[in-house]
N, C-alpha and C positions, 0 to 999 in steps of 0.2 A: 290114392284110391278114395272114391266118394263114399260117404256114409249111406247106409240103407235105411230108409224110413218107410214104415207101413202107415198108410193113411186110410182110415175107415170112416166113410161119410156116405150117407144114403142119397143125398141130393146130387144128381150128376153135374150140374153147373158149378155148384160149390166145390165138389170133389175135384173137378178139372181145374178150377181156378187155383186152389191150393196146390195141387200137384204141379201145375205149370210154374208157380212161384218157387216151389221147392227145387224143381229141376233147374230153373234159372239160377238159383243160389248154389248149384253144384251138388245137390243131393240126388241119389238114386231113389226113385219112388215106386212102391208097389201100392196101387190104389184098389180099395175094395168097397163094394156097395152095401154089404151086409155082414153080420157077425159070422154066419156059417161059412161063407167063402174065405173070410179072413182067418177063421179058426183052422180050417182045413189046410190052407197054404202055410200059415205061420207055425203050425205044429211041426212041419218039416224043417224049417229054418227061420229062426227068430231074426227080426230086424235089429238095427242098432237103436231105433227109437220107434215107438208106436204113438200115433196121433189118432185119437178116437172120439167120435161123436157119441153122445149118450143114446139118443133116440135114433134107432136105425130102422126106418120104415115102420112096419107094424110091430116091431120088437122095441117097445118104448123104452126099455132099460137094457137093450142089447149091448150097449157100450160098457155098462157096469159089469155085465156077465163076461164080456170079452176081457176086460181088465182083470177080473178074478182069474180067468184062465191063464192069461199071460203072466200074471204075477206068480201063479202056481208053477209055471214053467221056468221062471227066472226071477230071482229076487233083485237082480241088478239091471234088468231091462228098463230103460227110461220110458215113462208113459206120460203123455200129456192129453188131458181131455180138452177138446175144442168143441164147445156146445153153445147153442142158443139159450139153454137153460141156465139162468143166473141166480137162482134162489140159494140162500145159505145152505139149505138142506142138501141140494144137489152138489154144491161145491164141496161141502164137508164130507158128504158120502163118497164122492170121487176120490178125495185125498185119503180118506180112511181105507178105501179099498186098495190103495197102493199107488195111485197116480202121483207123479212127482210135481205136476203143475196142472192148473186148471185155468183156461182162458175162454172168454166168451167170443162168439163169432163176430162181434163188432170190433174186434182187435184189428189194428192195421197190419198189413203184411210185413212191413219193416219191424214192427213190435214183435210179431210172432217169430220172425227169423232171428231176432236178437235173443229171445227167450230160448229158442232151440240151440243157438250157439253157446249161450251161457250154460245150458244143461249139459251139452257135450264137453265144455271146459271142466265142469265139476266131475263128470264121469272120468275124463282123462286124468284129472288130478288124483282121483281116488284109486285109479288103477296103476298110476305111475309113482308108486312110493319110492323114496330115495334108496339107492343102494348104499349099504354101509360104507363102501369104499369112497363114495362121493362126499361123505361127511368129514369135515376137517376137525380134528380134536387137538386142543392145546390145554393141558391141565384140565380144569373143570369146564372150560369153554368148548362148545360144539357149534360149528357153523355148517349150515346146509346151503351152499350157494345156489343150488337148483331152485329151492323154495324161498330163498332169501330169508332164512330163519336162523336165529342165534339162541342158544340156550346155555 
């Protein structure tokens, strides 16, 4: 089953370009042009990842607002800001608001797809904690073959 990604980008050409690349990579994409439509739709069903631009048309900080809304709905939802804004202030603000990553729009598509895959790997690792029965114990030695960890 493919992962569901919400893409929020006001520029139609850029939105379509990223949506096409994500679909080609095997993701299911719901694309939105503004914060209001994204908020309405995502309130009913959260995606597995939200990729958000900061400036959404006349709503110059709409992406920040949407990030706060989504983070309020789920502490675990992965969020990536994808923005042309590259100041330290914007990057730090985005991360402090709860984004897991922040990339600028000059990023190559392979680079963006690699970051998305890495983020999903971390999410999967955090949600797939080892079952106690999977851990081998011999005296004080504990081996977790799933995570390749010895203690």
